[in-house]
N, C-alpha and C positions, 0 to 999 in steps of 0.2 A: 562394449567400449574397450578400445586397446589399452593395454598397460601404461603405455606412454601417455595417453589421454588422460587416464585416470591421476598419474603422477601430476601432469600440469594442472588439472582440476584441484587437487589437493593442495598443491603449492599455492595456487590463486586464493583458495580458500583460506589459507593460513595467513597470507600476506593481507588479505583484506579485513582480517581481525584487527588490524591496527587502525584505529580511528582516523588518522590523518591520511592515510593510504587510501582508505575507503572513501573519505571525503572527496580526495582528488579525483578519484575514479568516477565519482558521480557528476562531477562538474566538467566532464569532457563535452566537446563541442558536438559530438553524436548525438547526445541527449538533450540539447539545448532547447531545440525546438518542443520537444515533449514536455519539458519543464515549464516553459512559457505557457503552453496551452493548459496544462494542468493547474498551474498557479491561478491563471485567469478565471478557470471554471469554479475552483474553490472559492475564490473571492467573490464571484458572481453569486455563488449558492449561499453565502454567508459565513465564510470561515474567517471572519475578522476579529472574532472575540469581543466586539463592542457591546453586545446586547445578551450574549449568552456564553457558557463555557464551551470551549473548543479543545478537543483532544485528538492528537495523531496517533494511530495504533502502528507500532513498528516504525518509529521515527529514524532509525539508523543515527547518523551523526548530524541531523537537523537540516537538511537540505532544504526542505519545505518548511519546517517549524520556523528557522530563522527567517525566511523571507514573508512569512505571514505576521511576524511580529511577536513582541515579548509576552503577550497574554495567551498565547496558545501552549497548552500543556503537551507533553510527550510522553510515550512509553516504549521500551524496547527490551527485548529479552537479552541484549548483550551488556554485560556490565562495564566492559572497557568503553563502549559507545555512550552509555549512560554517565559515566564518569567524565568523559570527554565533554559532554554538554553541560553537566553541573560545573565544571571548570569555566564554562563561558557564562555561567550565570542563568542557564535556561531552566525552566521548571520541568524536570522529567523524573521518570522514576523506573525501576527495573520491574519487569512483569511479564509473564508468559500471556500472550494474547488470547490464550484459551481460557484464561481466568483473570480478567481485569479487575483490578482494586479500585472499582469505581462503584458508586451507590447507583442503585437502579433509578433511572429517570433523571440523573443529575447533570446530563451533557446535552447542549442544544445543537451541537455540530460534532460528528465524529467521522473520522476519515482514516483510510489505510491504503497506502501507496507501494505497489511492487512487493508485496509480501506473500500473496496467495500462490505465488508459483513455487514458493519454497515450502509448501503445505500439501499434505494429501487432501482428498475430498472431505473426509470426516473431520479434519482440524479445520479446514475452511469453513464447514458449516458451525463447527463450535465458535470459532472467531466472529462470525456473522451474528450468532446467537448473543454473544457477549456484547458486541457493539449495540445490538438492538436492545439488549437489556439495560445498558447505561444510557441510551438516548431517550430523552423525554418525549412524550406526545406532543407532536407538531415539529419535532426536530428532524435534522437530516443526517442521512448515513451515506457516505460516498466512498466506493472501492474503485481504485485503479490497479490494474495489472497488465503486464506485457502478455502478449500471445504470439504464437509462431507467425511469422510473415506469410501472407497469403500469396505474395508474388513470387514466382519461380525465379525471376532473375535477381532477387534481393540476397545476394550471396553474403554481403556484409552482416546484414540482419540475422542469417542463419549461424554465421559464425559467432556473432555476439551471444546468441541464444545457447550454442553448445558451450560457451566459455562461463556463462552464468551460473552462480553457485547453486541455484534453484534446480531442484530436480523433478519438477512438475509443471513446466511451462506447457500451456494447454493451447490446443487449437481455439479459435474464436467460439465456435459452436459449443465446445466443451465447457468454457468459462461461462459463457451466458447461459447455458443449460443449468450449470451447477447453481449459479446465483438465482436464476429463475425458478427453479424447483423450490429453494429456500423461500423465495419471496412471494409464493403464489397466493399466501394468505394476507399480504399486505393490501389494504384497501385501495391506495393509489397505484399500486404495482410498483415496477422498477423500469427505470429509463436507462437505455444503454445509448453510449455515444462511443462511435469509433474514432480513434486517433491513429492517423497515419502520418508519420514524421519521419522520413527515411533517415536512418535504417530501422527506426523503431516502429513497432505496431503494437498498440495497447486497446483496451476497452474500459470505459468509465462506466460503472453501474451506480446510479443515483435513487435512493429510496426516501420517501417522505414517511415519517412514523404517524401512522394513524391510531386507531383505538384498539385494533386486533393485533395478535402476535402470532407470528408464523409457527406452524407446528415443527 
């Protein structure tokens, strides 16, 4: 990576630490289609908080948290983001996703959106393990993450990936393989859903918690 690109990436990362700036960046028209699709899927799968506890891991400034309603809890590693959301009256707490302050089996629906491309493979497995531990039997775990655009002509998508703060944006096969390897011991397995909403490409992984625990 060139020194100029490194400087631009560092500047963007610093600017996006400001909650209001980050929130505006997440509400741009380029990601609107993806947001609608993901929200519809989360609601369909049961992320309404009406009958069970719902938690978002890595909630950022609350883009999805706010859309799903006041009963959804959130956790994020960024103290500025957590303070920002608490100022809005949201139920959030600061936490490393690899060590969630949640009791085992205390959550009926737990989800994580666009966090894994900020984490290496070992950290991804650790977060999945923590989400699984917190999820109760019969509960649901959903992970959404962006992947490299498969279409060669999607130049805008590739530019967005290069500008992203995450250093671990994966190919689709890499992401699904990583999650599948972790989920092989899950009785009902993992269901993958592809999301193509130009210029964004993402994969959604949905796991129902049975009685066995992934190794």
